[in-house]
DOSE-453077 format. One record per residue (C-alpha): residue number from 1; residue in three letters; x, y, z. Coordinates in nm, 2 decimals, padded with zeros to 4 digits. Layout:
<atoms>
+-----+------+--------+--------+--------+
! pos ! code !     px !     py !     pz !
+-----+------+--------+--------+--------+
! NUM !  ala !      X !      Y !      Z !
...
+-----+------+--------+--------+--------+
</atoms>
This chain:
<atoms>
+-----+------+--------+--------+--------+
! pos ! code !     px !     py !     pz !
+-----+------+--------+--------+--------+
!   1 !  met !  00.41 ! -07.32 !  05.69 !
!   2 !  ser !  00.11 ! -07.11 !  05.73 !
!   3 !  val !  00.20 ! -07.07 !  06.09 !
!   4 !  arg !  00.54 ! -06.93 !  06.01 !
!   5 !  thr !  00.36 ! -06.69 !  05.74 !
!   6 !  gly !  00.13 ! -06.55 !  05.98 !
!   7 !  arg !  00.39 ! -06.45 !  06.24 !
!   8 !  thr !  00.60 ! -06.28 !  06.00 !
!   9 !  his !  00.31 ! -06.05 !  05.90 !
!  10 !  leu !  00.23 ! -05.99 !  06.25 !
!  11 !  arg !  00.58 ! -05.87 !  06.34 !
!  12 !  arg !  00.55 ! -05.65 !  06.01 !
!  13 !  trp !  00.22 ! -05.49 !  06.15 !
!  14 !  gln !  00.38 ! -05.45 !  06.48 !
!  15 !  leu !  00.71 ! -05.26 !  06.33 !
!  16 !  ile !  00.45 ! -05.01 !  06.15 !
!  17 !  cys !  00.26 ! -04.94 !  06.44 !
!  18 !  ala !  00.56 ! -04.85 !  06.67 !
!  19 !  phe !  00.69 ! -04.67 !  06.37 !
!  20 !  val !  00.37 ! -04.45 !  06.35 !
!  21 !  ala !  00.37 ! -04.40 !  06.71 !
!  22 !  leu !  00.75 ! -04.28 !  06.75 !
!  23 !  leu !  00.69 ! -04.08 !  06.45 !
!  24 !  gly !  00.35 ! -03.94 !  06.63 !
!  25 !  thr !  00.56 ! -03.86 !  06.94 !
!  26 !  thr !  00.85 ! -03.69 !  06.78 !
!  27 !  ser !  00.59 ! -03.43 !  06.56 !
!  28 !  thr !  00.42 ! -03.37 !  06.90 !
!  29 !  met !  00.71 ! -03.26 !  07.07 !
!  30 !  ile !  00.87 ! -03.04 !  06.81 !
!  31 !  gly !  00.54 ! -02.86 !  06.81 !
!  32 !  ile !  00.54 ! -02.81 !  07.17 !
!  33 !  ala !  00.86 ! -02.68 !  07.14 !
!  34 !  ala !  00.79 ! -02.44 !  06.86 !
!  35 !  ala !  00.47 ! -02.31 !  07.04 !
!  36 !  arg !  00.68 ! -02.20 !  07.35 !
!  37 !  gly !  00.96 ! -02.03 !  07.15 !
!  38 !  ala !  00.70 ! -01.82 !  06.98 !
!  39 !  arg !  00.54 ! -01.76 !  07.32 !
!  40 !  ser !  00.87 ! -01.64 !  07.46 !
!  41 !  tyr !  00.93 ! -01.45 !  07.14 !
!  42 !  tyr !  00.61 ! -01.24 !  07.15 !
!  43 !  ser !  00.61 ! -01.19 !  07.55 !
!  44 !  trp !  01.00 ! -01.05 !  07.57 !
!  45 !  asp !  00.98 ! -00.78 !  07.84 !
!  46 !  gly !  01.38 ! -00.68 !  07.80 !
!  47 !  pro !  01.70 ! -00.81 !  07.96 !
!  48 !  ser !  01.61 ! -00.63 !  08.31 !
!  49 !  ser !  01.31 ! -00.83 !  08.34 !
!  50 !  leu !  01.42 ! -01.16 !  08.26 !
!  51 !  ala !  01.72 ! -01.09 !  08.48 !
!  52 !  ala !  01.49 ! -01.02 !  08.76 !
!  53 !  ala !  01.26 ! -01.29 !  08.70 !
!  54 !  asn !  01.58 ! -01.56 !  08.71 !
!  55 !  ala !  01.68 ! -01.41 !  09.04 !
!  56 !  arg !  01.33 ! -01.43 !  09.19 !
!  57 !  his !  01.31 ! -01.81 !  09.08 !
!  58 !  ser !  01.62 ! -01.89 !  09.22 !
!  59 !  val !  01.56 ! -01.76 !  09.59 !
!  60 !  ala !  01.20 ! -01.76 !  09.62 !
!  61 !  gly !  01.04 ! -01.98 !  09.36 !
!  62 !  pro !  00.80 ! -01.89 !  09.08 !
!  63 !  ser !  00.65 ! -01.59 !  09.13 !
!  64 !  pro !  00.30 ! -01.51 !  09.07 !
!  65 !  ala !  00.22 ! -01.38 !  08.70 !
!  66 !  arg !  00.29 ! -01.04 !  08.62 !
!  67 !  pro !  00.12 ! -00.82 !  08.34 !
!  68 !  arg !  00.33 ! -00.80 !  08.04 !
!  69 !  gln !  00.50 ! -00.47 !  07.95 !
!  70 !  ala !  00.51 ! -00.32 !  07.62 !
!  71 !  trp !  00.79 ! -00.25 !  07.40 !
!  72 !  pro !  00.95 !  00.08 !  07.45 !
!  73 !  thr !  00.79 !  00.34 !  07.25 !
!  74 !  ala !  01.11 !  00.54 !  07.17 !
!  75 !  ser !  01.28 !  00.25 !  07.07 !
!  76 !  arg !  01.03 !  00.16 !  06.77 !
!  77 !  pro !  01.07 !  00.37 !  06.47 !
!  78 !  asn !  00.79 !  00.52 !  06.34 !
!  79 !  pro !  00.75 !  00.50 !  05.96 !
!  80 !  ser !  00.49 !  00.75 !  05.94 !
!  81 !  ala !  00.69 !  01.05 !  06.11 !
!  82 !  his !  00.84 !  01.33 !  05.92 !
!  83 !  val !  01.24 !  01.28 !  05.96 !
!  84 !  pro !  01.36 !  01.63 !  05.96 !
!  85 !  val !  01.68 !  01.69 !  05.79 !
!  86 !  thr !  01.92 !  01.91 !  06.00 !
!  87 !  gly !  02.31 !  01.87 !  06.06 !
!  88 !  ala !  02.23 !  01.90 !  06.44 !
!  89 !  pro !  02.21 !  01.56 !  06.60 !
!  90 !  ala !  01.87 !  01.41 !  06.67 !
!  91 !  ser !  01.81 !  01.45 !  07.08 !
!  92 !  ser !  01.79 !  01.12 !  07.25 !
!  93 !  ala !  01.42 !  00.98 !  07.29 !
!  94 !  ala !  01.23 !  00.99 !  07.63 !
!  95 !  val !  01.20 !  00.65 !  07.82 !
!  96 !  ala !  00.84 !  00.52 !  07.89 !
!  97 !  pro !  00.76 !  00.55 !  08.26 !
!  98 !  gly !  00.83 !  00.22 !  08.47 !
!  99 !  ala !  01.15 !  00.13 !  08.27 !
! 100 !  gly !  01.36 !  00.13 !  08.59 !
! 101 !  thr !  01.69 !  00.02 !  08.46 !
! 102 !  arg !  01.61 ! -00.06 !  08.11 !
! 103 !  ala !  01.87 !  00.02 !  07.84 !
! 104 !  pro !  01.86 !  00.39 !  07.70 !
! 105 !  ala !  01.58 !  00.39 !  07.41 !
! 106 !  arg !  01.73 !  00.39 !  07.05 !
! 107 !  ala !  01.78 !  00.72 !  06.86 !
! 108 !  ala !  01.44 !  00.79 !  06.66 !
! 109 !  thr !  01.64 !  00.83 !  06.35 !
! 110 !  ser !  01.96 !  00.87 !  06.23 !
! 111 !  ala !  02.04 !  01.25 !  06.13 !
! 112 !  leu !  02.04 !  01.29 !  05.77 !
! 113 !  pro !  02.34 !  01.53 !  05.63 !
! 114 !  ala !  02.27 !  01.87 !  05.51 !
! 115 !  pro !  02.34 !  01.95 !  05.16 !
! 116 !  ala !  02.63 !  02.14 !  05.08 !
! 117 !  pro !  02.60 !  02.54 !  05.07 !
! 118 !  gly !  02.79 !  02.53 !  04.75 !
! 119 !  arg !  02.59 !  02.33 !  04.54 !
! 120 !  thr !  02.29 !  02.48 !  04.68 !
! 121 !  glu !  02.42 !  02.83 !  04.60 !
! 122 !  ala !  02.52 !  02.70 !  04.24 !
! 123 !  arg !  02.16 !  02.58 !  04.19 !
! 124 !  gln !  02.00 !  02.90 !  04.30 !
! 125 !  thr !  02.23 !  03.14 !  04.09 !
! 126 !  ala !  02.25 !  02.95 !  03.80 !
! 127 !  pro !  02.07 !  03.13 !  03.51 !
! 128 !  ala !  01.76 !  03.01 !  03.37 !
! 129 !  arg !  01.75 !  02.88 !  03.05 !
! 130 !  val !  01.60 !  03.08 !  02.80 !
! 131 !  ala !  01.44 !  02.90 !  02.52 !
! 132 !  thr !  01.52 !  03.02 !  02.17 !
! 133 !  thr !  01.31 !  02.97 !  01.85 !
! 134 !  arg !  01.47 !  02.97 !  01.51 !
! 135 !  pro !  01.28 !  03.21 !  01.27 !
! 136 !  ala !  01.08 !  03.05 !  01.01 !
! 137 !  ala !  01.20 !  03.03 !  00.66 !
! 138 !  ala !  01.03 !  03.23 !  00.44 !
! 139 !  pro !  00.81 !  03.08 !  00.21 !
! 140 !  leu !  00.92 !  03.01 ! -00.16 !
! 141 !  pro !  00.75 !  03.20 ! -00.45 !
! 142 !  ala !  00.51 !  03.00 ! -00.61 !
! 143 !  ala !  00.61 !  02.92 ! -00.94 !
! 144 !  pro !  00.42 !  03.10 ! -01.19 !
! 145 !  pro !  00.17 !  02.84 ! -01.38 !
! 146 !  pro !  00.29 !  02.71 ! -01.69 !
! 147 !  ala !  00.18 !  02.91 ! -02.02 !
! 148 !  ala ! -00.09 !  02.75 ! -02.21 !
! 149 !  pro !  00.02 !  02.61 ! -02.56 !
! 150 !  ala ! -00.04 !  02.80 ! -02.86 !
! 151 !  pro ! -00.35 !  02.62 ! -03.02 !
! 152 !  pro ! -00.26 !  02.48 ! -03.34 !
! 153 !  pro ! -00.32 !  02.72 ! -03.67 !
! 154 !  pro ! -00.63 !  02.60 ! -03.85 !
! 155 !  ala ! -00.53 !  02.33 ! -04.11 !
! 156 !  ala ! -00.53 !  02.43 ! -04.46 !
! 157 !  pro ! -00.79 !  02.31 ! -04.66 !
! 158 !  pro ! -00.63 !  02.09 ! -04.95 !
! 159 !  ala ! -00.52 !  02.24 ! -05.23 !
! 160 !  gln ! -00.73 !  02.18 ! -05.50 !
! 161 !  ile ! -00.50 !  02.08 ! -05.81 !
! 162 !  pro ! -00.69 !  02.11 ! -06.13 !
! 163 !  pro ! -00.65 !  01.85 ! -06.37 !
! 164 !  pro ! -00.39 !  01.89 ! -06.66 !
! 165 !  asn ! -00.51 !  01.98 ! -06.98 !
! 166 !  pro ! -00.73 !  01.77 ! -07.17 !
! 167 !  gly ! -00.56 !  01.58 ! -07.45 !
! 168 !  pro ! -00.41 !  01.22 ! -07.40 !
! 169 !  tyr ! -00.76 !  01.04 ! -07.44 !
! 170 !  thr ! -01.10 !  00.99 ! -07.28 !
! 171 !  val ! -01.25 !  00.62 ! -07.25 !
! 172 !  ile ! -01.57 !  00.46 ! -07.16 !
! 173 !  leu ! -01.42 !  00.15 ! -06.92 !
! 174 !  thr ! -01.64 ! -00.14 ! -06.90 !
! 175 !  asn ! -01.59 ! -00.44 ! -06.66 !
! 176 !  ser ! -01.51 ! -00.80 ! -06.86 !
! 177 !  ala ! -01.71 ! -00.99 ! -06.61 !
! 178 !  ser ! -02.03 ! -00.80 ! -06.54 !
! 179 !  gly ! -02.06 ! -00.58 ! -06.85 !
! 180 !  leu ! -02.12 ! -00.27 ! -06.65 !
! 181 !  cys ! -01.95 !  00.05 ! -06.71 !
! 182 !  leu ! -01.75 !  00.25 ! -06.46 !
! 183 !  asp ! -02.00 !  00.54 ! -06.32 !
! 184 !  ser ! -02.04 !  00.79 ! -06.06 !
! 185 !  asn ! -02.21 !  01.10 ! -05.93 !
! 186 !  glu ! -02.18 !  01.44 ! -05.81 !
! 187 !  met ! -02.17 !  01.31 ! -05.43 !
! 188 !  gly ! -01.85 !  01.15 ! -05.49 !
! 189 !  gln ! -02.00 !  00.79 ! -05.51 !
! 190 !  ala ! -01.84 !  00.52 ! -05.76 !
! 191 !  tyr ! -02.01 !  00.22 ! -05.89 !
! 192 !  gly ! -02.09 !  00.00 ! -06.17 !
! 193 !  his ! -02.40 !  00.10 ! -06.40 !
! 194 !  pro ! -02.55 ! -00.04 ! -06.72 !
! 195 !  cys ! -02.36 !  00.14 ! -07.01 !
! 196 !  asn ! -02.55 !  00.49 ! -07.15 !
! 197 !  gly ! -02.27 !  00.66 ! -07.29 !
! 198 !  gly ! -02.33 !  00.96 ! -07.08 !
! 199 !  ser ! -02.11 !  01.20 ! -06.97 !
! 200 !  phe ! -02.06 !  01.03 ! -06.60 !
! 201 !  gln ! -01.96 !  00.72 ! -06.76 !
! 202 !  arg ! -01.67 !  00.93 ! -06.97 !
! 203 !  trp ! -01.31 !  00.91 ! -06.78 !
! 204 !  thr ! -01.03 !  01.11 ! -06.91 !
! 205 !  his ! -00.68 !  00.98 ! -06.85 !
! 206 !  tyr ! -00.42 !  01.25 ! -06.73 !
! 207 !  gly ! -00.01 !  01.19 ! -06.71 !
! 208 !  ala !  00.26 !  01.00 ! -06.92 !
! 209 !  gly !  00.31 !  00.73 ! -06.63 !
! 210 !  pro !  00.05 !  00.64 ! -06.39 !
! 211 !  lys ! -00.30 !  00.81 ! -06.45 !
! 212 !  val ! -00.50 !  01.06 ! -06.29 !
! 213 !  ile ! -00.87 !  00.92 ! -06.41 !
! 214 !  val ! -01.11 !  01.23 ! -06.42 !
! 215 !  asp ! -01.49 !  01.21 ! -06.43 !
! 216 !  val ! -01.60 !  01.42 ! -06.75 !
! 217 !  ala ! -01.94 !  01.53 ! -06.57 !
! 218 !  thr ! -01.83 !  01.62 ! -06.21 !
! 219 !  gly ! -01.47 !  01.69 ! -06.25 !
! 220 !  leu ! -01.39 !  01.47 ! -05.97 !
! 221 !  cys ! -01.07 !  01.21 ! -05.97 !
! 222 !  leu ! -01.14 !  00.82 ! -05.93 !
! 223 !  asp ! -00.96 !  00.76 ! -05.57 !
! 224 !  ser ! -00.96 !  00.49 ! -05.30 !
! 225 !  asn ! -00.79 !  00.43 ! -04.94 !
! 226 !  thr ! -00.65 !  00.13 ! -04.78 !
! 227 !  ala ! -00.98 ! -00.01 ! -04.66 !
! 228 !  gly ! -01.03 ! -00.07 ! -05.02 !
! 229 !  asp ! -01.33 !  00.21 ! -05.07 !
! 230 !  val ! -01.34 !  00.31 ! -05.40 !
! 231 !  tyr ! -01.51 !  00.71 ! -05.45 !
! 232 !  thr ! -01.45 !  01.02 ! -05.62 !
! 233 !  leu ! -01.28 !  01.32 ! -05.46 !
! 234 !  ala ! -01.16 !  01.65 ! -05.54 !
! 235 !  cys ! -00.83 !  01.60 ! -05.73 !
! 236 !  asn ! -00.50 !  01.65 ! -05.51 !
! 237 !  gly ! -00.24 !  01.55 ! -05.68 !
! 238 !  gly ! -00.20 !  01.24 ! -05.43 !
! 239 !  asp ! -00.08 !  00.89 ! -05.50 !
! 240 !  tyr ! -00.43 !  00.75 ! -05.40 !
! 241 !  gln ! -00.56 !  00.94 ! -05.69 !
! 242 !  arg ! -00.29 !  00.79 ! -05.94 !
! 243 !  trp ! -00.34 !  00.46 ! -06.10 !
! 244 !  thr ! -00.11 !  00.27 ! -06.31 !
! 245 !  val ! -00.25 !  00.10 ! -06.62 !
! 246 !  tyr ! -00.13 ! -00.26 ! -06.72 !
! 247 !  gly ! -00.21 ! -00.39 ! -07.08 !
! 248 !  thr ! -00.42 ! -00.25 ! -07.35 !
! 249 !  asn ! -00.74 ! -00.44 ! -07.38 !
! 250 !  pro ! -00.86 ! -00.53 ! -07.12 !
! 251 !  thr ! -00.63 ! -00.31 ! -06.88 !
! 252 !  leu ! -00.58 ! -00.38 ! -06.50 !
! 253 !  leu ! -00.63 ! -00.04 ! -06.30 !
! 254 !  val ! -00.36 ! -00.08 ! -06.03 !
! 255 !  asp ! -00.37 !  00.22 ! -05.72 !
! 256 !  val !  00.00 !  00.36 ! -05.66 !
! 257 !  ala ! -00.06 !  00.42 ! -05.29 !
! 258 !  thr ! -00.22 !  00.06 ! -05.20 !
! 259 !  gly ! -00.11 ! -00.15 ! -05.51 !
! 260 !  arg ! -00.44 ! -00.27 ! -05.49 !
! 261 !  cys ! -00.65 ! -00.33 ! -05.83 !
! 262 !  leu ! -00.98 ! -00.18 ! -05.92 !
! 263 !  asn ! -01.28 ! -00.49 ! -05.88 !
! 264 !  gly ! -01.65 ! -00.45 ! -05.99 !
! 265 !  asp ! -01.92 ! -00.70 ! -05.89 !
! 266 !  ala ! -02.22 ! -00.77 ! -06.08 !
! 267 !  ala ! -02.55 ! -00.58 ! -06.03 !
! 268 !  gly ! -02.73 ! -00.60 ! -05.73 !
! 269 !  pro ! -03.11 ! -00.56 ! -05.68 !
! 270 !  ser ! -03.08 ! -00.19 ! -05.76 !
! 271 !  gly ! -02.94 ! -00.24 ! -06.10 !
! 272 !  thr ! -02.59 ! -00.12 ! -06.00 !
! 273 !  gly ! -02.26 ! -00.32 ! -05.88 !
! 274 !  ala ! -02.01 ! -00.23 ! -05.60 !
! 275 !  leu ! -01.68 ! -00.10 ! -05.67 !
! 276 !  tyr ! -01.36 ! -00.17 ! -05.43 !
! 277 !  thr ! -01.00 ! -00.27 ! -05.43 !
! 278 !  val ! -00.85 ! -00.60 ! -05.38 !
! 279 !  gly ! -00.51 ! -00.75 ! -05.41 !
! 280 !  cys ! -00.44 ! -00.85 ! -05.81 !
! 281 !  gly ! -00.50 ! -01.17 ! -05.94 !
! 282 !  ser ! -00.62 ! -01.33 ! -06.25 !
! 283 !  ser ! -01.03 ! -01.25 ! -06.22 !
! 284 !  glu ! -01.24 ! -01.12 ! -06.45 !
! 285 !  asn ! -01.35 ! -00.87 ! -06.24 !
! 286 !  gln ! -01.05 ! -00.66 ! -06.23 !
! 287 !  arg ! -01.04 ! -00.62 ! -06.63 !
! 288 !  trp ! -01.14 ! -00.33 ! -06.79 !
! 289 !  lys ! -01.21 ! -00.29 ! -07.16 !
! 290 !  pro ! -01.16 !  00.06 ! -07.26 !
! 291 !  thr ! -01.41 !  00.18 ! -07.53 !
! 292 !  gly ! -01.50 !  00.48 ! -07.75 !
! 293 !  ala ! -01.13 !  00.65 ! -07.73 !
! 294 !  gly ! -01.11 !  00.99 ! -07.80 !
+-----+------+--------+--------+--------+
</atoms>
């Protein structure tokens, strides 16, 4: 069994070696043929030289090697040569000396047709195009600057409306909670102060409905604002200086403009109590007792 296997391997190697030798021989022959073809292509001497060589081989056997002749110079086009553009056919090129019975050389270059005279004249006689420019548009006149707005007229000072004629009644208003009297000064400050019966604590009420309350000493009207501040100001007839009196004793003083009630705090370290307006309620700090009516 092992002998048969060894023979089989041997035959396989023999076949492989024979195939490799055949492949190498074929490649060598192809290379030799290609080299001969290239040699004959680059050493071509023209048809007449080949005919003469064949004749010598057929009569007297192979002749000694002769020098190769170059290509005819006239038959090779010169790429750098200037080609004249004329209507006359080009003259035949001269044959290199020693050409013998070789074929006539090719024309150096084919003649190009001359340009048509009509087109040439038209190009020469065509008038030159004149460049035209559009006139620039006149600039628009600048718009006049807007007129400055007229300054607003100066605000007229508030009309000084004198209080009505005295007559209804003048009272001293005492706070029910603190026992301090409604007081003011010439700087327009209003506050609660211990009662002393002085003219700064006497207030005249004017009007049949809501009252204008005027300090007897200063002639200023009791006033307030939406922030709750209470002070005295020159009388102007506005709703902030009109107070609706509810009740008889004690009474609530309600500002017509804000709808808030006059409120008084107890005396502080300075001996006076703050005045302000708040939303109306049942607090005794909003009750005021009129005394000393006259």
